[in-house]
DRENSEPA-922448 format. One record per atom (N, C-alpha, C): residue number from 1; residue in one letter; atom name; y, z, x. Coordinates in steps of 0.1 Angstrom, whole numbers, plus 5000, padded with zeros to 4 digits. Each point is the difference from the previous one (the first is absolute). Layout:
NUM  a  CA  Y  Z  X
...
//
This chain:
1  x  N  5387  5156  4612
1  x  CA  4987  4997  5007
1  x  C  5003  4989  5010
2  x  N  4994  5002  5012
2  x  CA  5002  4990  5011
2  x  C  4989  4989  4999
3  x  N  5004  4988  5001
3  x  CA  4991  4988  5000
3  x  C  4995  4998  5014
4  x  N  4986  4999  5001
4  x  CA  4994  4998  5013
4  x  C  5004  4987  5006
5  x  N  5004  5000  5013
5  x  CA  5005  4988  5006
5  x  C  4988  4993  5007
6  x  N  4998  4988  4997
6  x  CA  4988  4992  5006
6  x  C  5003  4997  5014
7  x  N  4991  5002  5009
7  x  CA  5001  4996  5014
7  x  C  5001  4985  5002
8  x  N  5008  4996  5009
8  x  CA  5001  4986  5002
8  x  C  4987  4994  5006
9  x  N  4998  4988  4997
9  x  CA  4987  4993  5004
9  x  C  5002  4995  5014
10  x  N  4990  5004  5009
10  x  CA  5001  4996  5014
10  x  C  4990  4988  5002
11  x  N  5003  4992  5010
11  x  CA  4991  4989  5003
11  x  C  4988  5005  5009
12  x  N  4990  4992  5001
12  x  CA  4989  5003  5009
12  x  C  5005  5003  5014
13  x  N  5009  4992  5005
13  x  CA  5005  5002  5014
13  x  C  5007  5013  5001
14  x  N  5008  5004  4990
14  x  CA  5007  5013  5000
14  x  C  4990  5011  5001
15  x  N  4989  4999  4991
15  x  CA  4990  5011  5001
15  x  C  4993  5000  5013
16  x  N  4997  4988  5006
16  x  CA  4994  5000  5013
16  x  C  5008  5007  5010
17  x  N  5013  4998  5000
17  x  CA  5009  5007  5009
17  x  C  5001  5015  4998
18  x  N  5000  5004  4987
18  x  CA  5000  5014  4997
18  x  C  4987  5007  5004
19  x  N  4988  4993  4998
19  x  CA  4987  5006  5004
19  x  C  5000  5001  5015
20  x  N  5004  4990  5007
20  x  CA  5000  5000  5015
20  x  C  5009  5011  5005
21  x  N  5012  5002  4993
21  x  CA  5009  5010  5004
21  x  C  4994  5014  4998
22  x  N  4994  5002  4988
22  x  CA  4993  5013  4997
22  x  C  4990  5003  5010
23  x  N  4991  4990  5003
23  x  CA  4989  5003  5010
23  x  C  5006  5003  5014
24  x  N  5011  4993  5004
24  x  CA  5006  5003  5013
24  x  C  5006  5014  5001
25  x  N  5005  5004  4988
25  x  CA  5007  5013  5000
25  x  C  4991  5012  5002
26  x  N  4988  4999  4996
26  x  CA  4991  5011  5001
26  x  C  5002  5011  4989
27  x  N  5010  4998  4991
27  x  CA  5003  5009  4990
27  x  C  4989  4999  4989
28  x  N  4998  5011  4992
28  x  CA  4991  5000  4989
28  x  C  5005  4990  4990
29  x  N  4991  4993  4992
29  x  CA  5005  4990  4991
29  x  C  5009  5005  4990
30  x  N  4998  5011  4994
30  x  CA  5008  5006  4989
30  x  C  5014  5003  5006
31  x  N  5001  5005  5012
31  x  CA  5013  5003  5006
31  x  C  5008  4987  5003
32  x  N  4993  4990  5006
32  x  CA  5007  4988  5003
32  x  C  5005  4993  4987
33  x  N  4991  5000  4990
33  x  CA  5004  4993  4987
33  x  C  5012  5008  4994
34  x  N  5000  5013  5000
34  x  CA  5011  5007  4993
34  x  C  5013  4998  5008
35  x  N  4999  4999  5013
35  x  CA  5013  4998  5008
35  x  C  5006  4987  4997
36  x  N  4992  4990  4996
36  x  CA  5005  4987  4997
36  x  C  5001  4996  4986
37  x  N  4997  5010  4991
37  x  CA  5001  4997  4986
37  x  C  4989  4991  4995
38  x  N  4988  5001  5006
38  x  CA  4989  4992  4996
38  x  C  4990  5008  4993
39  x  N  4991  4993  4992
39  x  CA  4989  5007  4994
39  x  C  4989  5001  5010
40  x  N  4994  5012  5002
40  x  CA  4989  5001  5010
40  x  C  4988  4992  4995
41  x  N  4998  4999  4987
41  x  CA  4989  4992  4995
41  x  C  5002  4985  5003
42  x  N  5012  4995  4999
42  x  CA  5003  4986  5004
42  x  C  4997  4998  5015
43  x  N  5005  5009  5008
43  x  CA  4998  4999  5014
43  x  C  4986  5000  5004
44  x  N  4992  5009  4993
44  x  CA  4986  5000  5003
44  x  C  4993  4987  4995
45  x  N  5004  4995  4989
45  x  CA  4994  4988  4995
45  x  C  5002  4988  5010
46  x  N  5013  4999  5004
46  x  CA  5003  4989  5009
46  x  C  4994  5002  5014
47  x  N  4999  5012  5004
47  x  CA  4993  5003  5013
47  x  C  4986  4995  5000
48  x  N  4992  5004  4989
48  x  CA  4986  4995  5000
48  x  C  4999  4986  4997
49  x  N  5009  4994  4991
49  x  CA  4999  4986  4997
49  x  C  5003  4991  5013
50  x  N  5010  5004  5007
50  x  CA  5003  4992  5012
50  x  C  4989  5002  5011
51  x  N  4995  5012  5001
51  x  CA  4989  5002  5009
51  x  C  4988  4991  4997
52  x  N  4996  5000  4987
52  x  CA  4989  4991  4996
52  x  C  5003  4985  5003
53  x  N  5012  4996  4998
53  x  CA  5004  4986  5003
53  x  C  4999  4997  5015
54  x  N  5004  5010  5008
54  x  CA  4999  4998  5015
54  x  C  4985  4999  5004
55  x  N  4992  5008  4994
55  x  CA  4985  4999  5004
55  x  C  4994  4987  4995
56  x  N  5004  4995  4988
56  x  CA  4995  4987  4996
56  x  C  5004  4989  5008
57  x  N  5013  5000  5004
57  x  CA  5005  4989  5008
57  x  C  4997  5000  5014
58  x  N  4995  5011  5005
58  x  CA  4997  5001  5014
58  x  C  4987  4992  5003
59  x  N  5002  4989  5006
59  x  CA  4989  4991  5003
59  x  C  4995  5004  5014
60  x  N  4987  5001  5002
60  x  CA  4994  5003  5013
60  x  C  5003  4988  5009
61  x  N  5003  5004  5013
61  x  CA  5003  4990  5010
61  x  C  4986  4996  5006
62  x  N  4997  4987  5000
62  x  CA  4988  4996  5005
62  x  C  5003  4994  5014
63  x  N  4992  5003  5010
63  x  CA  5002  4995  5013
63  x  C  4988  4991  5003
64  x  N  5003  4989  5008
64  x  CA  4989  4991  5004
64  x  C  4990  5007  5009
65  x  N  4988  4998  4998
65  x  CA  4989  5006  5008
65  x  C  4992  4989  5006
66  x  N  4997  5001  5013
66  x  CA  4992  4990  5007
66  x  C  4988  5008  5005
67  x  N  4988  4996  4997
67  x  CA  4988  5006  5004
67  x  C  4994  4992  5011
68  x  N  4997  5007  5011
68  x  CA  4994  4993  5011
68  x  C  4988  5008  5005
69  x  N  4990  4993  5005
69  x  CA  4988  5008  5004
69  x  C  5003  5009  5012
70  x  N  4995  5012  5000
70  x  CA  5002  5009  5010
70  x  C  4989  5000  5011
71  x  N  5004  5000  5012
71  x  CA  4990  5001  5011
71  x  C  4999  5014  5006
72  x  N  5008  5009  4994
72  x  CA  5001  5013  5005
72  x  C  4987  5009  4997
73  x  N  4995  4998  4987
73  x  CA  4989  5008  4996
73  x  C  4988  4991  4999
74  x  N  4991  5002  5008
74  x  CA  4987  4993  5000
74  x  C  4989  5010  4998
75  x  N  4993  4999  4989
75  x  CA  4989  5009  4997
75  x  C  4988  4993  5006
76  x  N  4994  5007  5010
76  x  CA  4988  4994  5006
76  x  C  4988  5007  4995
77  x  N  5001  5011  4993
77  x  CA  4989  5007  4995
77  x  C  5003  5013  4995
78  x  N  4990  5009  4999
78  x  CA  5002  5013  4994
78  x  C  4993  5010  5009
79  x  N  5006  5011  5001
79  x  CA  4993  5011  5008
79  x  C  4997  5011  4990
80  x  N  4987  5004  4999
80  x  CA  4995  5010  4992
80  x  C  4998  5013  5008
81  x  N  5007  5010  4997
81  x  CA  4999  5013  5008
81  x  C  4993  5010  4992
82  x  N  4989  5006  5005
82  x  CA  4993  5011  4993
82  x  C  4998  5010  5011
83  x  N  5008  5011  5000
83  x  CA  4999  5010  5010
83  x  C  5003  4993  5013
84  x  N  4992  5003  5011
84  x  CA  5003  4994  5013
84  x  C  4995  4985  5001
85  x  N  4993  4996  4990
85  x  CA  4995  4986  5000
85  x  C  5010  4990  4996
86  x  N  5002  4989  5007
86  x  CA  5009  4989  4997
86  x  C  4992  4987  4999
87  x  N  5000  4994  4989
87  x  CA  4993  4987  4998
87  x  C  5009  4989  4997
88  x  N  5001  4990  5008
88  x  CA  5009  4988  4998
88  x  C  4992  4989  4993
89  x  N  5006  4996  4989
89  x  CA  4994  4989  4992
89  x  C  5009  4988  5000
90  x  N  4995  4988  5000
90  x  CA  5008  4988  5000
90  x  C  5007  4998  4987
91  x  N  5012  4993  5000
91  x  CA  5007  4997  4988
91  x  C  4991  4992  4991
92  x  N  5000  5002  4987
92  x  CA  4992  4993  4991
92  x  C  4987  5006  4997
93  x  N  4997  5012  5006
93  x  CA  4988  5007  4997
93  x  C  5000  5004  4985
94  x  N  4989  4998  4993
94  x  CA  5000  5003  4985
94  x  C  5002  5015  4998
95  x  N  5009  5004  4991
95  x  CA  5003  5014  4997
95  x  C  4987  5008  4996
96  x  N  4991  4993  4993
96  x  CA  4987  5007  4996
96  x  C  4992  5004  5013
97  x  N  5000  4991  5010
97  x  CA  4993  5003  5012
97  x  C  5007  5012  5008
98  x  N  5013  5000  5000
98  x  CA  5007  5011  5006
98  x  C  4997  5013  4993
99  x  N  5000  5000  4987
99  x  CA  4997  5012  4992
99  x  C  4986  5005  5003
100  x  N  4990  4991  5001
100  x  CA  4987  5004  5003
100  x  C  4998  5006  5014
101  x  N  5007  4994  5010
101  x  CA  5000  5006  5013
101  x  C  5006  5013  5000
102  x  N  5011  5002  4994
102  x  CA  5007  5013  4999
102  x  C  4991  5011  4994
103  x  N  4994  4996  4989
103  x  CA  4991  5009  4993
103  x  C  4988  5004  5009
104  x  N  4995  4991  5007
104  x  CA  4988  5002  5009
104  x  C  5004  5009  5011
105  x  N  5012  4998  5006
105  x  CA  5005  5008  5011
105  x  C  5003  5014  4995
106  x  N  5006  5002  4988
106  x  CA  5003  5013  4995
106  x  C  4988  5008  4996
107  x  N  4989  4993  4996
107  x  CA  4988  5006  4996
107  x  C  4992  5006  5012
108  x  N  5003  4994  5012
108  x  CA  4993  5005  5012
108  x  C  4986  4994  5001
109  x  N  4992  5006  5010
109  x  CA  4987  4994  5002
109  x  C  4991  5003  4988
110  x  N  4991  4991  4997
110  x  CA  4991  5001  4989
110  x  C  4988  5008  5003
//
């Protein structure tokens, strides 16, 4: 009876290299593992483990932001268009008043 030979233990860096090599090869995981005498299960484990570690260690890059007032957009009022009618209202007109005017114009003559 043949005694099963235990695979040699690889370091994290060795697995990282093997996972990178497998991904670059484009070969199916089982084929890549078999060609190198690896366990496909171990390759899968290390692939997902290293990917999770990369996601955790990826810190977002924050850029400085400077906010300055813009002079390009100046809201001077509101134009209410109902059919051919155009009604210009000054900025700061209460929304309730605008709604009442719109309802009255849509309702037509009383």
